[in-house]
N, C-alpha and C positions, 0 to 999 in steps of 0.2 A: 503495501499499499505506499505509495507517496502522496507525501504534503508539501504540494506547492507552494502554499499558501505562507504568508509571512507569520504565522501565529499555532502554538500546537492546539491540536484538535485532538478531542474525545469522539474518535469514529464509532458507530453503531453498524455489527456485523449480524444479519439474520442469513437465514439460510434455511431451506426445506427441500426433503427429497420426495418426491412422486413417481407415482404408476405413466410409463408413457401412455400406457396401452389405456389405463381406465381412467385418470388423474386421482388416486386415491393417495392418499398421504399416509409414505413409510415413517417418515421423523421430520421435525420441527425445530428449531430452538424457539421458547416462548418467550424470551426477552432477547433484546440486544445485548450480544457481548460487546463490550468497551473495547475500543482498542486505543491505546493514547500514540500520538502521529505528531512525531517532532517535526518543526519545521524544515524545510528543504531535503529532509532523510525519507531513505525507502525504507518500513518496515514490515516485518515480517511474523504473520499473524497464524498457527496450528492451531486448529479446528480438531476435539474428537470429539465421536459421535456416541452414543452409548451403544450397547450390542442391537441390532438389527437383526431379522428375520428377514430379508426379501426372497423375492423369488427370483432363482439361478439364471443365468443367461444359459443357453445350451443349442446345438441348432435344431434339436429339438424342442426347445423353448425357447425362443431369441426375447426373453424377458429384460428391455430397457427401461432405464430411469431418467427422469430431469433432476440434477440440480440448481437449482433458483439460490441464487446468492446475490443481498443488497446490502449495502453500504451505506447509512444514513449520518445525516450530521442534525442533529436534534430531531425535529420533524421532517428534515427535508431528507428524500435520496437522493443521490449525489451518484452512484455507480448501481449498475447492475447486467446479471448477467445470467444465462441458463445453459446447460452444457446436458448434454444428454449422453450417459454411458450405463454396461451392464458391470453385474456386480457376479463375480467368475474370480475362479482359482484355476490354473498350470502347475501343477509339479510333475516329477519323475517321481516313481514308486520300481523297485526291482526292474528295471530299464523299462520301464512303461509309461509314456502320457498319461496325466489325469488330470480330465476336465473334473471338478467341481467335486475331486475325491472318488470318481470314475474313470476307466481305464477309456482313451481316445484312442479312436483308431482313424488315421487319417485317410480318406477318404478324397483326392486332391485332384485338380485339375488348372493346367495353365499353357499359356499363357491366358489372362482375361483379357479383352477388347478396350477395356479403360482408356488407353490413348486415344483412340478414332472418337471420342467425345467425350472427354475428361468430366466435364461440369451437366451432363444430361442426365436428370432422376430417371426422369422415365425410362431409360435404354439399360441403365446402372441396376433397376430393380428387376426388371425384364428378363437383364442377363442371368441375374443372381437366383430368382423364381428357377430358372428352364436349367442353369444348374442343379440347386437342391433338389429339383424333379429328378434330374440323372443320377442323384444320391451321390453328388458331391457336395462335400461338410467343411473342406477348406484351399485355399487355395494360397500363392506367394506372388507377393508386386516385385519383381524381378528385374530391376535393374530402373524402371521407372516407380516410383511412390505411388498410388491407390490417391484420389483427391478426398476431400472429404465425402463428396459427392458420392464416390463409389464404395468409401468405409461406412458411410450412415447404410447404405442398400444392402451390404455384407450384414450390418448389424440386426437390421430390421429381418431379414429374409432368413439366419440363421448359418451366417460364411464367415469358419474362421479366415483370418488374412495373417501371414506371416510377414510382414515389413523388415526386405533384404536390402534396403537402401540402393545407391547405388553404387557401391562399389563389393557387388557379392566376390568379384574377381578375383580379390586381392589373395588370396590365401590357397590360390585352386593348385599353382605347382614349383616350383624353385624353392630356392631358397627362401628364408624367412622374410617382410618387407621389412623396411627401414624403420627407426623408431619412428620418425615423422610421417611417414606413409600410414604407419597405423594411427596414430594422434587423430590424423583428418578421416579416418573411415570412425573410428570409435566418436569423435566429436561429432559425426555427420549424424550416425544413427541415433545417439542420444540426442539432438535434436529433434530426429523422426519420431519415437520414444513422447517427449514434450507437450510435441503437436498432435501426437493421434491420444 
């Protein structure tokens, strides 16, 4: 939170989590959580939410939620944002990929035609539905990362996406790459994770 004003501000932080399917409320903080923002500084606020019991995302049940966040200064809303996401866990147990604690067998297809019309939501949704009907539950964004439009369609329909960035060839053959190249690859990949 950046305070660009010339005085210390006490900012209220409100947030709620609602179902993208039916709008039902999963959680809401009941009062503003105050945050003191010093003049000309960027501060970080970490919110903790009590134990929740959400419907988990999976290809069979692509349950999604909205996180609504608003910042207030007294009675005035100064900023707000909404983020859509799914609750899910990916782990590895006994050499098996586990989704939400259950074995997850990858049935994939690639590449998807996301580069043809990267911002066409109708095409993205239609293609994802065709892939799911063909029993595909995962794809990878080989060399060209999916746009938010294609990622949203994948989340809605129930397709897992492996975001590989633009450097998947870096470790294919030959000696290990230089530390400089590894840093570029790592930084780009971390930026993709933060963005998605």
